[in-house]
Structure formats: structure tokens, C-alpha cells
ROMARTOR-289469 format. One line per field, with one value per residue (C-alpha): residue in one letter; x, y, z; residue number from 1. Coordinates in steps of 0.2 Angstrom, whole numbers, always signed. Example, Ala and Ser with C-alpha at 12.3 -4.5 7.8 and 13.67 -1.06 7.14 Angstrom:
<pts>
residuo	c(A, S)
c1	c(+62, +68)
c2	c(-22, -5)
c3	c(+39, +36)
num	c(1, 2)
</pts>
This chain:
<pts>
residuo	c(M, A, N, A, S, Y, G, Q, F, C, P, V, A, M, A, A, E, I, L, C, T, R, W, T, I, V, L, V, R, E, L, A, A, G, S, T, R, F, N, D, L, R, R, G, V, P, R, M, S, P, A, L, L, S, Q, R, L, K, D, L, E, A, A, G, I, V, H, R, T, P, V, H, G, E, S, G, V, F, E, Y, R, L, T, R, A, G, Q, E, L, A, P, V, V, E, A, F, G, I, W, G, K, R, W, I, D, G, D, L, S, L, E, K, L, D, V, Q, L, L, M, W, D, M, R, R, G, L, V, L, D, P, M, P, D, R, K, T, I, V, Q, F, R, Y, T, D, L, P, A, D, R, R, S, W, W, L, V, V, E, P, G, A, E, T, E, L, C, S, V, D, P, G, H, D, V, D, L, Y, A, A, T, D, L, R, T, M, T, A, I, W, M, G, Y, D, S, V, A, A, A, T, A, D, R, R, L, L, L, T, G, D, D, G, L, T, A, S, I, E, A, W, L, G, L, S, P, F, A, K, T, R, P, V, E, V, I, A, A, G)
c1	c(+497, +498, +495, +478, +475, +458, +465, +455, +462, +446, +452, +439, +447, +465, +459, +452, +468, +476, +463, +452, +463, +459, +460, +468, +454, +449, +470, +468, +453, +464, +478, +465, +458, +479, +485, +504, +513, +513, +507, +493, +489, +488, +475, +464, +466, +467, +462, +475, +493, +508, +515, +498, +498, +518, +514, +501, +510, +522, +509, +500, +520, +525, +506, +513, +496, +508, +526, +537, +549, +559, +556, +572, +577, +569, +580, +569, +555, +542, +528, +518, +505, +495, +504, +490, +484, +481, +473, +461, +455, +446, +428, +431, +431, +419, +407, +408, +404, +390, +383, +387, +378, +363, +360, +368, +356, +361, +359, +372, +385, +381, +386, +404, +408, +426, +430, +448, +442, +428, +441, +453, +437, +431, +450, +451, +433, +432, +427, +439, +431, +418, +430, +438, +454, +463, +468, +452, +451, +436, +434, +423, +419, +409, +402, +400, +418, +429, +442, +455, +444, +434, +440, +447, +453, +454, +467, +464, +475, +475, +488, +492, +487, +471, +480, +470, +474, +470, +481, +474, +483, +486, +476, +460, +443, +433, +420, +417, +406, +399, +389, +390, +397, +385, +375, +391, +395, +376, +377, +394, +388, +369, +359, +357, +358, +368, +348, +338, +355, +355, +337, +333, +350, +362, +374, +377, +388, +395, +406, +409, +392, +399, +406, +389, +380, +391, +395, +385, +396, +413, +409, +409, +401, +407, +406, +392, +384, +372, +371, +350, +349, +336, +326, +321, +323, +308, +299, +299)
c2	c(+394, +411, +421, +415, +421, +427, +442, +438, +432, +421, +402, +399, +409, +404, +384, +388, +396, +379, +367, +371, +373, +362, +341, +345, +339, +322, +320, +322, +309, +299, +299, +297, +281, +273, +277, +279, +281, +290, +277, +271, +291, +293, +278, +286, +301, +293, +310, +322, +323, +318, +334, +343, +327, +332, +349, +347, +337, +348, +361, +348, +345, +364, +368, +353, +341, +327, +322, +314, +299, +288, +271, +262, +250, +259, +272, +287, +280, +290, +288, +302, +301, +313, +323, +327, +340, +332, +316, +329, +332, +316, +320, +334, +322, +314, +328, +332, +315, +312, +331, +326, +309, +320, +334, +331, +321, +303, +305, +319, +309, +294, +304, +304, +286, +281, +263, +265, +275, +261, +247, +254, +261, +243, +235, +242, +242, +222, +213, +200, +188, +180, +178, +160, +155, +153, +163, +170, +177, +189, +195, +211, +214, +229, +225, +243, +247, +247, +231, +238, +244, +229, +218, +220, +206, +206, +194, +191, +180, +178, +187, +197, +216, +214, +217, +225, +221, +227, +211, +198, +191, +172, +163, +153, +166, +158, +171, +181, +197, +206, +219, +242, +253, +263, +247, +243, +260, +263, +246, +253, +270, +263, +269, +253, +235, +217, +207, +221, +219, +202, +200, +207, +201, +220, +211, +191, +182, +164, +155, +149, +146, +152, +168, +170, +169, +180, +194, +205, +203, +204, +220, +231, +247, +265, +273, +286, +272, +271, +288, +292, +304, +319, +315, +298, +305, +319, +303, +292)
c3	c(-475, -471, -488, -483, -467, -462, -453, -436, -419, -417, -416, -431, -440, -433, -436, -453, -459, -456, -458, -473, -488, -500, -497, -478, -468, -480, -477, -460, -460, -466, -454, -441, -450, -446, -463, -459, -476, -490, -501, -491, -490, -509, -509, -498, -508, -524, -534, -524, -531, -525, -525, -515, -504, -499, -497, -486, -477, -474, -471, -455, -450, -448, -440, -426, -434, -441, -433, -446, -443, -454, -456, -448, -462, -476, -485, -485, -481, -468, -456, -452, -439, -427, -411, -397, -409, -421, -413, -406, -425, -424, -417, -428, -443, -436, -436, -451, -459, -447, -454, -471, -470, -461, -471, -488, -501, -502, -522, -521, -512, -525, -541, -534, -535, -535, -534, -525, -513, -509, -509, -498, -488, -487, -484, -468, -463, -464, -448, -446, -433, -443, -456, -458, -448, -464, -481, -487, -506, -510, -526, -529, -551, -554, -570, -576, -575, -586, -589, -581, -565, -565, -552, -536, -523, -502, -499, -480, -469, -450, -442, -456, -463, -476, -492, -506, -526, -542, -550, -549, -534, -539, -528, -527, -523, -510, -515, -530, -527, -546, -544, -549, -541, -535, -528, -516, -514, -507, -497, -488, -486, -478, -490, -495, -489, -495, -492, -504, -516, -519, -517, -533, -540, -540, -531, -534, -523, -528, -519, -501, -493, -475, -481, -492, -476, -463, -477, -467, -451, -458, -474, -462, -466, -468, -452, -454, -460, -445, -447, -453, -465, -458, -472, -465, -445, -452, -460, -446)
num	c(1, 2, 3, 4, 5, 6, 7, 8, 9, 10, 11, 12, 13, 14, 15, 16, 17, 18, 19, 20, 21, 22, 23, 24, 25, 26, 27, 28, 29, 30, 31, 32, 33, 34, 35, 36, 37, 38, 39, 40, 41, 42, 43, 44, 45, 46, 47, 48, 49, 50, 51, 52, 53, 54, 55, 56, 57, 58, 59, 60, 61, 62, 63, 64, 65, 66, 67, 68, 69, 70, 71, 72, 73, 74, 75, 76, 77, 78, 79, 80, 81, 82, 83, 84, 85, 86, 87, 88, 89, 90, 91, 92, 93, 94, 95, 96, 97, 98, 99, 100, 101, 102, 103, 104, 105, 106, 107, 108, 109, 110, 111, 112, 113, 114, 115, 116, 117, 118, 119, 120, 121, 122, 123, 124, 125, 126, 127, 128, 129, 130, 131, 132, 133, 134, 135, 136, 137, 138, 139, 140, 141, 142, 143, 144, 145, 146, 147, 148, 149, 150, 151, 152, 153, 154, 155, 156, 157, 158, 159, 160, 161, 162, 163, 164, 165, 166, 167, 168, 169, 170, 171, 172, 173, 174, 175, 176, 177, 178, 179, 180, 181, 182, 183, 184, 185, 186, 187, 188, 189, 190, 191, 192, 193, 194, 195, 196, 197, 198, 199, 200, 201, 202, 203, 204, 205, 206, 207, 208, 209, 210, 211, 212, 213, 214, 215, 216, 217, 218, 219, 220, 221, 222, 223, 224, 225, 226, 227, 228, 229, 230, 231, 232, 233, 234, 235, 236)
</pts>
């Protein structure tokens, strides 16, 4: 990072030397969201090469933003956690997201669709309390995607970490959700709603009546979904 120095003593410039390299702030977003292992971080930044991810983690560690620790009993496996300095970046990341939702045209955001990132976000955004007190399987089927990326499963089990599968986990499905990727992304980001999408059949729900009725309670949404775009604020 030293080679990209702005040559200014200003704290903004000094911070930018660390945080404004490609993918860095997005990687900090993933760390702030709770991902700690390399493979989990990769799922949150699926378009980032493993080599670049490894380098950025080293850069953040050298800058005192990330602390790396070996996982006991798993040779060669490490966890990456934000240090105190890194934790103070959480509101910076939040401010980036709020600004982006307020000032960047939503249609531009919805041109950059990524099913893997969407499903990873949805997996960690699930609100578990409204879900049944048993293993629950929800399958999302994206009708506009190729066969190898079309179906995704969320395996929710009390007391266990929710699993995201892109290969059939072999369990009976409790709820099927069929839609297109743009509609589901728009719902997740707060540009659309489950009620509107089901009303005009852009989202079809089949299966457990309780899960269907409570989907708006357990689905959760992006942390930025409630931020209103500036044109909506002006119109209101």
C-alpha cells in the first residue's frame, strides 16, 4: 500500500491509502458482518480472486485492522477478526451503504445482480424467531438463471448455523420460492416488497402455510433496505 501513497499528512489521505484500494472496503463490510473464515469471506465477495483476497487480508493485518488467529484442531485454518481499530470502521461501512442507497439510482444497483452474494446476504439476514422450532428447508428457484445457478437451499435448524447450499441437501423442502433474480434482489434491498411481488405473481410461494404467511417476518432484509432513496424523500 505504501506505493500508492498520496504523500499527504491529512488523516483522510492516510486512511484512504489503506481503505480505498480495490475491494478493501467491501472486505471490511464482510468482516463487520461477522464472516471470519477465508471461505466464508469468499462467499461474500464471490467476484474477488482468492489471491487478491489473501493479499488484502495481509494488508489489513499489517495495518492493524485485522487480527489472524489459527483455528484450534484445524491445521492451516485461520480466523480473521476485526481489531478495535477495525471495529471502529463499522459505522464508516454503514455510512457508505446509506449514502449509496440514498444517492445512487436503484436501477443501477439492480443491473449488478449476483445470486451468490444475494443468497449469502439472505442467509445471514434471516430472522430465526418467527421460524418453526424444527429443521426447516427453504428452496429458492431463480427462473431466469442457468440450471447450475438456478436453485439454492437454506437449511435452518434450531441451535445450529444456517446452511446455504447450491446443491440439493437431500431434505424434504418446506417452502418453495420461485422468482427471477432481479425481483428477489429488489425485495432484499427494499425497492420492492414480498406482498407486491406475490400479488402480481413475480414471486410464487408453495408449501408450508405458516412459512408462507410469515415470510415477511423471517426473511429479513438488507441492513440498508429501510433507507429511502433521495428521490423518494423529495417526492414525499
